[in-house]
C-alpha positions, 0 to 999 in steps of 0.5 A: 463437530468438536475441536478434537475432530478437526484435521490439522492444520485448521483455521478457526475464526472467532466471529464476534471478535472478527466483527468487532475488529472490522467495525472498530477499524472502519469507525476509526477511519470514519472518525478521522475522515480518511478513506480505508483501503484494507490490506488483505494479505492478513486474511486472504479472504474474499468473504472478509474483504466483501464485509470490509467493503460493505462497511465502507472500505474503498478499494483493496491493498494486496501484497502480490500480483497473484493476490491482485489477480485473485481479487479482481477475478472475485469482482473487486475493481480497485486494487493496489499492489503495495510493493515495488513491482519489478519485472516485465512479466509482472507488469504485463499481468497487471496491465491485463487486469486494467480492463476490469479494475483500477490498478496501482502499485509502487515504485522506489527506484529510477530503474523501476520507474523506467521499467514500468513506463516501458510497459504502460507507455502504450496504454490508453490511460496512464497507470497510477503509481505511488512512490514508496518511502523508507521511513526507517524500516530499511527494506525498500523505498527511497529514503526520506532523509531530512532534505528529501532530495532523493525522494524529490528527484525520484518523484520528478522522474516518475512524473516525467515518464509516459504511461505513469501518473504519480498518485501519492506516496506510500510507506511501511513502517516495519521498524515498529516490529523491533519492539521497545527499547530498554526504557519504554513500554511496547505501547510507547515503542509503537507510538514512537514508530508512528510519530516517526512515520507521520513526521517523515512522510509529512516532510517528504510530502512538503518537499514534493509540494514545493518541487518543480515538475511534481503535481501533488494535487489530489 
């Protein structure tokens, strides 16, 4: 078949580049002694997720409850929803998946934590939640702030609620999409965003480590 014979729209994947990207990402994680949990929203492919897992990835990250359902149905048993889940119906759908997989998600408000607790308080085991932190994007997450007071208060609240286990912190540094300022290169802009993300998340982590009522032990 030729390209001109394809019906459009059509998705074309250059296999050599795909394999190089998969290998490079896993190698970077291995070299830095960190666990890779790939976000599958970019490819939405069970076949590619399986290749990532075979190379050493542990667990998956998804963007929606529907994606969580699809990948659990395909046999993946550790799935994280990387956005604050809101609404009892969505939580009940996630709770139903826990018989087949380890599920986790984020919260970023007191109300959201209370809502999740109301669904999972009666479960046999608490569900893992991560507190989402806003490091500059401004879309969602509790603001990192210099003193991290709001983040500490939210973490303490999550830790106090039945049915929830505070498992860590998570962020999305979407401000990197803004691109470079007038006096920097694109690579420089990415490095600046990465430094902000690193330093601000570390400041929150340090504040949580010193706070009463928050267990940050891995």
